[in-house]
C-alpha positions in Angstrom: 31.1 9.3 27.5 27.9 9.7 25.5 29.8 9.5 22.2 31.4 6.2 23.3 27.9 4.8 24.1 26.5 5.7 20.7 29.5 4.1 19.0 29.0 1.0 21.0 25.3 0.9 19.9 26.3 1.5 16.3 28.6 -1.6 16.4 25.7 -3.6 17.7 23.2 -2.7 14.9 23.8 -5.8 12.8 23.4 -8.0 15.9 20.2 -6.3 16.9 18.7 -7.2 13.6 19.6 -10.8 14.0 18.2 -10.9 17.5 14.8 -9.9 16.2 14.5 -13.2 14.2 14.3 -11.4 10.9 14.2 -13.5 7.8 17.7 -14.6 6.7 18.7 -12.9 3.5 20.8 -14.6 0.8 24.3 -13.4 0.0 24.0 -10.1 -1.9 26.8 -11.1 -4.2 27.4 -8.4 -6.9 25.6 -5.1 -6.3 24.6 -2.6 -9.0 27.8 -0.7 -8.3 29.8 -3.6 -9.6 30.8 -3.4 -13.3 30.0 -7.1 -13.7 26.5 -6.7 -12.3 25.2 -7.6 -15.8 26.4 -11.2 -15.2 24.0 -11.4 -12.3 21.1 -10.5 -14.6 22.2 -13.0 -17.2 22.5 -15.7 -14.6 19.0 -15.1 -13.3 17.6 -14.9 -16.8 19.1 -18.3 -17.5 17.6 -19.8 -14.3 14.2 -18.5 -15.3 14.5 -19.9 -18.8 15.3 -23.3 -17.3 12.3 -23.2 -14.9 9.6 -24.6 -17.1 6.5 -24.5 -14.8 4.8 -21.3 -13.7 5.2 -22.4 -10.1 8.9 -22.7 -10.4 9.2 -19.4 -12.2 7.1 -17.7 -9.4 9.3 -19.2 -6.7 12.4 -18.0 -8.5 11.1 -14.4 -8.7 10.6 -14.4 -4.9 14.1 -15.7 -4.5 15.5 -13.0 -6.8 13.5 -10.3 -4.9 15.3 -11.5 -1.7 18.6 -11.0 -3.4 17.6 -7.5 -4.4 16.7 -6.8 -0.8 20.2 -8.1 0.3 21.7 -5.7 -2.2 19.6 -2.8 -0.9 20.7 -3.6 2.6 24.4 -3.5 1.6 24.0 -0.3 -0.3 22.2 1.4 2.6 24.8 0.3 5.1 27.7 1.5 2.8 26.5 4.8 1.4 23.1 5.5 2.9 19.9 6.7 1.2 22.0 8.5 -1.5 23.8 5.3 -2.5 24.3 4.9 -6.3 22.7 1.8 -7.5 19.9 1.8 -4.9 17.3 2.8 -7.4 18.4 0.0 -9.7 18.1 -2.6 -7.0 14.7 -1.3 -5.8 13.4 -1.2 -9.4 14.5 -4.8 -10.1 12.9 -5.9 -6.8 9.6 -4.3 -7.7 9.7 -6.1 -11.1 10.4 -9.5 -9.5 7.4 -9.1 -7.2 5.1 -7.8 -10.0 6.1 -10.9 -12.0 5.0 -13.1 -9.1 1.6 -11.6 -8.9 1.3 -11.7 -12.7 2.0 -15.4 -12.8 -0.6 -16.1 -10.1 -3.2 -14.0 -11.9 -2.5 -15.7 -15.2 -2.7 -19.2 -13.7 -6.0 -18.3 -12.0 -7.4 -16.9 -15.3 -6.6 -20.3 -16.9 -8.8 -22.0 -14.4 -6.1 -23.5 -12.2 -6.4 -23.7 -8.4 -3.7 -21.4 -7.2 -4.8 -21.0 -3.5 -2.0 -23.3 -2.1 0.7 -21.7 -4.2 -0.6 -18.2 -3.5 -0.4 -18.9 0.3 3.1 -20.2 0.0 4.3 -17.2 -2.1 2.4 -14.7 0.1 4.3 -16.1 3.2 7.6 -15.6 1.3 6.4 -12.2 0.1 5.7 -11.1 3.7 9.2 -12.3 4.7 10.7 -10.2 2.0 8.7 -7.2 3.0 9.8 -7.6 6.6 13.4 -7.9 5.7 13.3 -4.8 3.6 11.5 -2.9 6.3 14.2 -4.0 8.8 16.9 -2.7 6.5 15.3 0.7 6.5 14.9 0.6 10.3 18.6 -0.3 10.7 19.7 2.6 8.5 17.4 4.9 10.4 19.0 3.8 13.7 22.4 4.5 12.3 21.4 8.0 11.3 19.9 8.6 14.8 23.1 7.5 16.5 25.2 9.7 14.2 22.9 12.6 15.0 23.5 12.2 18.7 27.2 12.0 18.1 27.1 15.2 16.2 25.2 17.0 18.9 27.9 16.0 21.4 30.6 17.1 19.1 28.9 20.5 18.4 28.6 21.1 22.1 32.3 20.3 22.7 33.3 22.5 19.8 31.3 25.4 21.2 32.9 25.0 24.6 36.3 25.0 22.8 35.3 28.2 20.9 35.9 26.5 17.5 33.3 28.3 15.4 34.5 26.8 12.2 34.0 23.3 13.5 30.6 24.1 14.9 29.5 25.4 11.5 30.8 22.3 9.7 29.2 19.9 12.2 25.9 21.8 12.1 25.8 21.4 8.3 26.3 17.7 8.7 23.6 17.6 11.3 21.1 19.2 9.0 22.1 16.7 6.3 21.4 13.9 8.7 17.9 15.3 9.1 17.4 15.5 5.3 18.6 11.9 5.0 16.2 10.7 7.6 13.3 12.4 5.8 14.4 10.9 2.5 14.8 7.5 4.0 11.3 7.6 5.6 9.8 8.7 2.3 11.6 6.0 0.4 10.5 3.4 2.9 6.8 4.5 2.7 6.9 4.4 -1.1 8.5 1.0 -1.3 6.2 -0.4 1.3 3.1 0.9 -0.6 4.4 -0.6 -3.9 5.0 -4.0 -2.2 1.7 -4.0 -0.5 -0.1 -3.5 -3.9 1.6 -6.5 -5.3 1.0 -8.5 -2.1 -2.7 -7.7 -2.3 -2.9 -9.1 -5.8 -1.6 -12.4 -4.5 -3.8 -12.4 -1.4 -6.9 -12.1 -3.6 -6.3 -15.7 -4.6 -6.1 -17.0 -1.1 -9.0 -18.6 0.7 -10.8 -15.8 2.6 -10.5 -17.5 5.9 -6.8 -18.2 5.5 -6.4 -14.6 4.2 -8.0 -13.1 7.3 -6.1 -15.4 9.6 -2.8 -14.5 8.0 -3.6 -10.7 8.3 -4.3 -11.1 12.0 -1.1 -13.1 12.5 1.0 -10.6 10.6 -0.4 -7.7 12.7 0.5 -9.5 15.9 4.0 -10.2 14.6 4.5 -6.6 13.7 3.7 -5.6 17.2 6.1 -8.1 18.7 8.8 -6.8 16.3 8.2 -3.2 17.4 8.4 -4.2 21.1 11.6 -6.2 20.5 13.1 -3.2 18.6 12.2 -0.8 21.5 13.6 -3.2 24.1 16.9 -3.5 22.3 17.2 0.3 22.4 16.3 0.5 26.0 12.9 2.1 25.4 9.8 1.0 27.3 6.6 1.0 25.4 3.6 1.2 27.7 0.3 -0.4 26.8 -1.1 3.0 26.1 0.9 3.1 22.9 -1.1 0.2 21.6 -4.6 1.3 22.5 -5.8 1.7 18.9 -3.9 -1.4 17.7 -5.4 -3.6 20.5 -8.9 -2.3 19.8 -8.7 -2.9 16.1 -7.2 -6.3 16.4 -9.8 -7.4 19.0 -12.5 -6.3 16.6 -10.8 -8.2 13.8 -10.7 -11.4 15.9 -14.4 -10.9 16.9 -15.4 -10.7 13.2 -13.2 -13.7 12.4 -15.1 -15.8 15.0 -18.4 -14.6 13.3 -16.9 -15.8 10.0 -16.9 -12.3 8.6 -13.4 -12.9 7.1 -13.3 -9.9 4.8 -14.1 -7.5 7.6 -11.6 -9.3 9.9 -8.9 -8.9 7.3 -9.6 -5.2 6.8 -9.5 -4.5 10.6 -6.3 -6.5 11.0 -4.7 -4.4 8.2 -5.8 -1.2 9.9 -4.3 -2.5 13.2 -1.1 -3.2 11.4 -1.2 0.3 9.9 -1.7 1.9 13.3 1.7 0.6 14.4 3.2 3.3 12.1 1.6 5.9 14.4 3.3 4.2 17.4 6.7 4.4 15.6 6.1 8.1 14.9 5.2 8.8 18.5 8.3 6.9 19.7 10.5 8.9 17.3 8.9 12.2 18.4 9.4 11.2 22.1 13.1 10.3 21.5 13.7 13.6 19.6 12.2 15.6 22.4 14.3 13.8 25.0 17.4 14.5 22.8 16.5 18.2 22.7 16.1 18.2 26.5 19.6 16.6 26.8 21.0 19.4 24.6 19.5 22.0 26.9 
């Protein structure tokens, strides 16, 4: 019965993502695994050549980055963290986002007011980051479901006295754990790289708008985490968010006092603290899974 339940949840993974109001990604089209992928590169190079203004070029790069995220999503869903072509898609996405921050910096250096454009691009940048983060979360959920399935199958094989099958399934279970660690490491590295480029753009924002946006993003991340937990039937008590709520309250207090730089820093710290909530949640779920095995 448990195996059927996990299979049902697995089928719902794509719909769970949609229910969380994630940014809509463009059609991935060709992926790096396709032998005609070079045509995709040529087409984008032509579009950039025909975009004469720096603003148009920057918007194109954000659009291209979204396409790379769509490719990453497809690759993860198809072959997991070891998918061929994943590194190509991620490298190209990083290059697109770096190009955006370079354009903004160059325009600023030439004495142009880029605050409005920077805010527009930063909003789109954040949407791209959220979409990528959700892709990693979806894959992590798939691995978790498969892990529970394997535990059930191992138990059944042991009861049947099929030692060969137990050994085979145990190896696959260990591989799942390795994939989860690799996925988490890749997600952290990618998030760090994206945040570095995002920070470059945010430097050109008005300090007040910048702080306000950081607070808004932190609140949105908490809501996404709550929605994700709810979809999985997990109750997150207020105790999970003690540190987050304290930091965000302090950020809002500084914002009211017009200390926008301090408000932004605290809001970023609050956002970062949600990773600790996710870790606690994962640990709690793993412990519950071990208790079920016993």
